C-alpha positions as CSV (number, residue, x, y, z in Angstrom):
1,X,-22.2,-15.7,-2.4
2,X,-19.4,-13.9,-1.3
3,X,-18.2,-13.5,2.0
4,X,-16.6,-10.5,4.1
5,X,-13.5,-12.0,6.3
6,X,-11.4,-10.1,8.9
7,X,-8.0,-10.7,6.3
8,X,-10.4,-8.6,3.8
9,X,-10.4,-6.0,6.1
10,X,-7.4,-6.1,6.9
11,X,-5.4,-6.2,3.6
12,X,-7.7,-2.7,2.8
13,X,-6.2,-0.9,5.8
14,X,-2.7,-2.7,5.7
15,X,-2.8,-4.0,9.2
16,X,-1.2,-6.6,10.7
17,X,-3.8,-9.6,13.7
18,X,-1.4,-8.5,16.1
19,X,-2.3,-4.6,15.5
20,X,-5.7,-5.1,14.9
21,X,-7.4,-8.5,16.9
22,X,-10.5,-10.1,15.2
23,X,-12.9,-8.9,17.6
24,X,-11.9,-5.6,16.5
25,X,-12.5,-6.3,13.2
26,X,-15.6,-8.4,13.3
27,X,-16.8,-5.1,15.4
28,X,-16.1,-2.9,11.9
29,X,-17.3,-5.6,9.6
30,X,-20.8,-5.4,11.1
31,X,-20.9,-1.3,11.6
32,X,-20.8,-1.8,8.1
33,X,-23.2,-4.9,7.2
34,X,-25.6,-2.5,9.5
35,X,-24.7,0.8,7.7
36,X,-25.9,-1.3,4.0
37,X,-28.8,-2.5,5.9
38,X,-29.7,0.9,6.7
39,X,-29.3,2.2,3.0
40,X,-30.8,-0.3,1.4
41,X,-33.5,-1.1,3.5
42,X,-33.0,-5.0,3.2
43,X,-31.3,-7.9,5.3
44,X,-27.4,-8.6,5.0
45,X,-25.7,-11.1,6.0
46,X,-21.9,-10.7,5.6
47,X,-20.8,-14.1,5.7
48,X,-23.2,-15.0,2.7
49,X,-23.5,-11.3,0.5
50,X,-23.4,-10.4,-2.8
51,X,-19.9,-9.3,-4.3
52,X,-20.7,-5.9,-4.9
53,X,-21.9,-6.2,-0.7
54,X,-18.8,-7.4,0.1
55,X,-17.3,-4.6,-1.7
56,X,-19.3,-2.2,0.3
57,X,-18.5,-3.5,3.6
58,X,-14.7,-3.5,3.2
59,X,-14.1,-0.5,1.7
60,X,-15.7,0.9,4.2
61,X,-13.5,-0.1,6.8
62,X,-11.1,2.0,6.3
63,X,-13.0,5.1,7.2
64,X,-13.5,4.2,10.5
65,X,-10.4,3.5,12.4
66,X,-8.4,6.9,10.3
67,X,-10.8,9.5,11.8
68,X,-9.7,8.7,15.3
69,X,-6.1,9.7,14.3
70,X,-6.9,13.3,12.7
71,X,-6.0,15.6,14.6
72,X,-8.8,18.4,14.2
73,X,-6.9,21.4,16.1
74,X,-4.1,21.2,14.0
75,X,-5.9,21.9,10.8
76,X,-6.7,25.6,11.8
77,X,-3.4,26.6,12.5
């Protein structure tokens, strides 16, 4: 079985622990875990999951913080 760590997520989004604290990364992991549970209709534990579940949870993270950095108004200019 696999486990998603805060360092796995930080590596994917290319940030340091100084930039994004553990508490925030854990929230992101939990949100991805819940998303996967809703999609698969099964209970997932990010600390004890399959490799495929770990990949989904880890890779889903980049989309969460980057959305807030987009300036949607500039897209119409």
